[in-house]
Residue frames as qw, qx, qy, qz and C-alpha x, y, z in Angstrom:
[[0.532, -0.816, -0.191, -0.119, 163.05, -9.60, 98.08],
 [0.427, 0.511, -0.455, 0.591, 165.77, -7.93, 100.07],
 [0.584, -0.444, -0.543, 0.409, 166.67, -8.18, 103.69],
 [0.199, -0.957, -0.166, 0.131, 166.72, -5.04, 105.86],
 [0.522, -0.549, 0.323, 0.567, 170.48, -4.85, 105.30],
 [0.388, 0.722, -0.252, -0.514, 169.94, -4.56, 101.56],
 [0.068, -0.329, 0.907, 0.254, 171.37, -7.95, 100.66],
 [0.684, 0.027, -0.432, -0.587, 169.19, -10.31, 98.58],
 [0.701, -0.260, 0.561, -0.355, 167.64, -13.24, 100.42],
 [0.048, 0.284, -0.915, -0.283, 168.58, -16.73, 99.29],
 [0.229, -0.295, -0.912, -0.170, 165.49, -18.66, 100.30],
 [0.386, -0.134, 0.216, -0.887, 162.02, -17.47, 101.26],
 [0.103, -0.221, -0.969, 0.041, 159.65, -19.97, 102.81],
 [0.382, -0.010, 0.061, -0.922, 156.03, -18.81, 102.30],
 [0.066, -0.271, -0.960, -0.014, 153.01, -20.85, 103.34],
 [0.320, -0.281, -0.159, -0.891, 149.66, -19.15, 102.67],
 [0.303, 0.027, 0.741, -0.598, 146.95, -19.64, 105.27],
 [0.248, 0.369, 0.893, 0.072, 143.58, -21.28, 104.61],
 [0.204, 0.837, 0.452, -0.230, 141.85, -17.91, 103.97],
 [0.346, -0.393, 0.315, 0.792, 144.55, -16.36, 101.77],
 [0.150, 0.233, 0.682, 0.677, 142.37, -16.39, 98.62],
 [0.018, 0.704, 0.660, -0.262, 139.36, -14.66, 100.26],
 [0.002, 0.798, 0.057, -0.601, 140.40, -11.10, 99.40],
 [0.170, -0.308, 0.640, 0.683, 141.67, -11.97, 95.91],
 [0.158, 0.418, 0.847, 0.289, 138.37, -13.22, 94.49],
 [0.160, 0.105, 0.000, -0.982, 136.25, -10.38, 93.09],
 [0.352, 0.440, 0.790, -0.243, 132.51, -10.90, 93.34],
 [0.221, 0.474, 0.573, 0.632, 130.35, -9.88, 90.36],
 [0.046, 0.073, 0.175, -0.981, 129.09, -6.29, 90.49],
 [0.080, -0.569, -0.800, -0.173, 125.37, -6.15, 91.18],
 [0.060, -0.199, 0.058, -0.976, 123.32, -2.97, 91.36],
 [0.146, 0.387, 0.764, -0.495, 120.30, -2.49, 93.54],
 [0.134, 0.600, 0.635, 0.468, 117.07, -1.63, 91.74],
 [0.007, -0.226, 0.094, -0.970, 115.87, 1.96, 91.97],
 [0.159, 0.336, 0.725, -0.580, 112.88, 2.89, 94.10],
 [0.458, 0.658, 0.239, -0.547, 111.14, 4.84, 91.33],
 [0.689, 0.391, 0.482, 0.375, 110.93, 4.18, 87.62],
 [0.311, -0.095, 0.221, 0.920, 112.51, 6.77, 85.33],
 [0.090, -0.509, -0.566, -0.642, 109.06, 7.64, 83.95],
 [0.435, -0.752, -0.484, 0.106, 107.79, 8.39, 87.46],
 [0.459, -0.478, -0.038, 0.748, 110.71, 10.70, 88.20],
 [0.186, 0.163, 0.433, 0.867, 110.25, 12.44, 84.83],
 [0.234, -0.677, -0.585, -0.381, 106.58, 13.03, 85.70],
 [0.491, -0.706, -0.329, 0.390, 107.49, 14.46, 89.13],
 [0.400, -0.443, 0.150, 0.788, 110.07, 16.78, 87.59],
 [0.260, 0.463, 0.568, 0.628, 108.02, 17.91, 84.59],
 [0.014, 0.148, 0.205, -0.967, 107.19, 21.65, 84.90],
 [0.196, 0.605, 0.763, -0.117, 103.46, 22.23, 85.06],
 [0.201, 0.494, 0.358, 0.766, 102.01, 24.85, 82.70],
 [0.243, -0.774, -0.196, -0.550, 101.28, 28.19, 84.37],
 [0.729, -0.676, -0.070, 0.083, 103.11, 27.33, 87.61],
 [0.584, 0.498, -0.306, 0.563, 106.42, 28.97, 88.52],
 [0.610, -0.728, -0.176, 0.257, 108.42, 29.98, 91.57],
 [0.340, 0.841, -0.197, 0.371, 111.11, 32.61, 92.11],
 [0.787, -0.587, 0.044, 0.183, 113.56, 31.08, 94.58],
 [0.669, -0.365, 0.273, 0.588, 117.09, 32.47, 94.69],
 [0.059, 0.642, -0.242, -0.725, 116.53, 35.07, 91.98],
 [0.009, 0.092, -0.842, -0.532, 115.79, 32.52, 89.23],
 [0.700, 0.120, 0.041, -0.702, 112.43, 31.92, 87.64],
 [0.091, -0.174, 0.980, 0.035, 111.87, 28.21, 88.00],
 [0.601, -0.157, -0.542, -0.566, 109.11, 25.94, 86.77],
 [0.476, -0.285, 0.626, -0.548, 107.13, 23.96, 89.29],
 [0.447, 0.038, -0.859, -0.245, 106.67, 20.21, 89.06],
 [0.721, -0.490, -0.411, -0.266, 104.83, 17.98, 91.52],
 [0.706, -0.691, -0.062, 0.143, 106.38, 19.34, 94.71],
 [0.700, -0.203, 0.208, 0.652, 109.68, 20.26, 93.07],
 [0.179, 0.885, -0.116, -0.415, 111.03, 23.54, 91.72],
 [0.823, 0.202, 0.410, 0.336, 112.49, 22.70, 88.29],
 [0.053, 0.792, -0.306, -0.526, 115.16, 24.58, 86.37],
 [0.875, 0.423, 0.233, 0.036, 115.21, 23.31, 82.82],
 [0.585, -0.257, 0.387, 0.665, 118.45, 23.09, 80.86],
 [0.409, 0.881, 0.226, -0.074, 118.60, 26.08, 78.55],
 [0.482, -0.287, 0.332, 0.758, 121.23, 27.36, 76.17],
 [0.372, 0.810, 0.275, -0.360, 119.91, 30.37, 74.27],
 [0.521, 0.823, -0.227, 0.003, 123.02, 31.29, 72.27],
 [0.827, 0.270, -0.354, 0.343, 126.63, 30.18, 71.87],
 [0.360, 0.281, -0.451, 0.767, 128.10, 32.66, 74.32],
 [0.502, -0.565, -0.055, -0.653, 125.07, 33.04, 76.59],
 [0.392, -0.406, 0.683, -0.463, 124.72, 31.70, 80.11],
 [0.513, 0.035, -0.832, -0.206, 124.42, 27.92, 80.24],
 [0.610, -0.347, 0.313, -0.640, 121.59, 27.02, 82.64],
 [0.230, 0.152, -0.961, 0.018, 122.10, 23.51, 83.99],
 [0.648, -0.367, -0.487, -0.457, 119.20, 21.28, 84.98],
 [0.151, 0.066, -0.812, 0.560, 118.34, 20.87, 88.64],
 [0.508, -0.583, -0.484, -0.410, 115.34, 20.30, 90.86],
 [0.166, 0.184, -0.622, 0.743, 114.99, 21.50, 94.42],
 [0.504, -0.624, -0.545, -0.243, 112.56, 21.27, 97.29],
 [0.105, 0.365, -0.450, 0.808, 112.68, 23.71, 100.17],
 [0.555, -0.566, -0.600, -0.107, 111.00, 23.56, 103.52],
 [0.039, 0.444, -0.397, 0.802, 110.73, 25.33, 106.81],
 [0.565, -0.543, -0.620, 0.039, 109.45, 24.90, 110.31],
 [0.350, -0.926, 0.004, -0.139, 109.55, 26.91, 113.49],
 [0.453, -0.771, 0.419, 0.161, 113.23, 27.75, 113.88],
 [0.588, -0.191, 0.686, 0.384, 114.51, 25.83, 110.83],
 [0.569, 0.665, -0.163, -0.455, 114.96, 26.08, 107.06],
 [0.642, -0.179, 0.708, 0.234, 116.02, 23.39, 104.60],
 [0.578, 0.610, -0.278, -0.466, 116.65, 22.61, 100.93],
 [0.723, -0.075, 0.657, 0.201, 117.24, 19.45, 98.95],
 [0.410, 0.727, -0.289, -0.468, 118.78, 20.07, 95.51],
 [0.782, 0.025, 0.590, 0.200, 119.30, 17.30, 92.92],
 [0.324, 0.756, -0.340, -0.456, 121.38, 18.09, 89.82],
 [0.858, 0.012, 0.505, 0.088, 121.49, 14.82, 87.83],
 [0.087, 0.575, -0.604, -0.544, 123.73, 14.12, 84.86],
 [0.843, 0.271, -0.271, -0.377, 122.98, 11.76, 81.96],
 [0.830, -0.327, 0.452, 0.011, 123.96, 8.18, 82.75],
 [0.147, 0.615, -0.694, -0.343, 127.07, 7.00, 80.90],
 [0.866, 0.173, -0.332, -0.331, 126.72, 3.79, 78.89],
 [0.558, 0.295, -0.729, 0.265, 129.72, 2.07, 80.49],
 [0.113, -0.050, -0.751, 0.649, 128.38, 2.71, 84.00],
 [0.306, -0.558, -0.639, -0.432, 124.72, 2.41, 84.93],
 [0.372, -0.451, -0.536, 0.609, 125.27, 4.22, 88.22],
 [0.046, 0.941, 0.333, 0.044, 123.53, 7.55, 88.77],
 [0.528, 0.139, -0.024, 0.838, 125.66, 10.62, 88.09],
 [0.080, -0.781, -0.231, -0.575, 125.36, 14.18, 89.37],
 [0.178, 0.198, -0.522, 0.810, 125.33, 16.22, 92.55],
 [0.465, -0.664, -0.551, -0.199, 122.93, 16.20, 95.49],
 [0.155, 0.291, -0.407, 0.852, 123.02, 18.97, 98.11],
 [0.494, -0.649, -0.567, -0.113, 121.05, 18.85, 101.36],
 [0.177, 0.307, -0.358, 0.864, 121.15, 21.80, 103.77],
 [0.487, -0.692, -0.526, -0.089, 119.40, 22.16, 107.11],
 [0.271, 0.292, -0.349, 0.848, 119.96, 25.19, 109.30],
 [0.281, -0.554, -0.699, 0.355, 118.50, 26.38, 112.57],
 [0.026, 0.261, 0.032, -0.964, 117.30, 29.74, 111.24],
 [0.378, 0.579, 0.698, -0.186, 113.75, 30.49, 110.24],
 [0.388, 0.869, 0.219, -0.215, 112.78, 32.08, 106.92],
 [0.239, -0.629, 0.540, 0.506, 116.19, 31.70, 105.24],
 [0.785, 0.560, -0.069, -0.256, 116.34, 31.19, 101.46],
 [0.575, -0.481, 0.625, 0.217, 118.81, 28.35, 100.97],
 [0.826, 0.472, 0.309, 0.019, 118.16, 27.50, 97.32],
 [0.425, 0.866, -0.244, 0.099, 120.83, 29.81, 95.87],
 [0.336, -0.674, 0.651, -0.091, 123.40, 28.55, 98.39],
 [0.804, 0.007, 0.594, -0.018, 122.63, 24.97, 97.34],
 [0.707, 0.699, 0.091, 0.053, 123.00, 25.95, 93.65],
 [0.119, 0.879, -0.450, 0.102, 126.39, 27.57, 94.36],
 [0.554, -0.450, 0.697, -0.070, 127.59, 24.50, 96.26],
 [0.848, 0.273, 0.454, -0.003, 126.46, 22.17, 93.47],
 [0.537, 0.831, -0.140, 0.045, 128.37, 24.26, 90.91],
 [0.209, -0.758, 0.616, -0.045, 131.55, 23.72, 92.93],
 [0.592, -0.190, 0.783, -0.009, 131.19, 19.96, 92.54],
 [0.759, 0.576, 0.195, -0.235, 129.84, 19.95, 89.00],
 [0.619, 0.711, -0.333, 0.009, 132.25, 18.38, 86.55],
 [0.271, -0.620, 0.723, -0.139, 134.51, 16.76, 89.15],
 [0.808, 0.169, -0.535, -0.177, 135.49, 13.25, 88.13],
 [0.688, -0.593, 0.334, -0.254, 135.65, 11.08, 91.23],
 [0.981, 0.085, 0.061, 0.161, 137.73, 8.46, 89.44],
 [0.609, 0.501, -0.163, 0.592, 140.69, 10.82, 88.97],
 [0.482, -0.409, -0.362, 0.685, 142.76, 12.66, 91.58],
 [0.059, 0.910, 0.293, 0.288, 141.74, 16.26, 92.13],
 [0.406, 0.288, -0.291, 0.817, 144.06, 19.13, 92.92],
 [0.399, -0.739, -0.516, 0.169, 143.13, 20.48, 96.34],
 [0.214, 0.562, -0.090, 0.794, 143.38, 24.17, 97.06],
 [0.336, -0.382, -0.622, 0.595, 143.53, 25.56, 100.57],
 [0.099, -0.758, -0.314, -0.563, 141.04, 28.25, 101.42],
 [0.364, -0.066, -0.510, 0.777, 142.13, 30.60, 104.16],
 [0.197, -0.820, -0.536, -0.028, 139.59, 32.33, 106.33],
 [0.260, 0.527, -0.099, 0.803, 140.18, 36.06, 106.61]]
């Protein structure tokens, strides 16, 4: 340790308080149980035969209350359709969408992975599904454990 003047200190007298070790002990990591079993979610998100919707220009399957876009890769250089489910809603003077784009769970971490977008606006009859898809694509692939280069966006 050095003094403010830059010279090394000869003696340092340090006496830790009674609660000094509180912040050093790491408790074991415990995860809360999920509300729904994976089989229940898979059943909700399974496209039903003969049912489809056309939100945001895409032809989507329809599960139990959810529009479902299955993961498709037709050819090597074709468009890569990522999996997502969405639920839209509206009321007098409002429109909304909830989009869930999950990723497979990594073995080293049992935490859920993916992107969730929720939009609520005070306009009636607005299709928000494509906006939610575009927003989710912006966050897709970002690793939250590593620093991300931030770019400024200037409004014209």
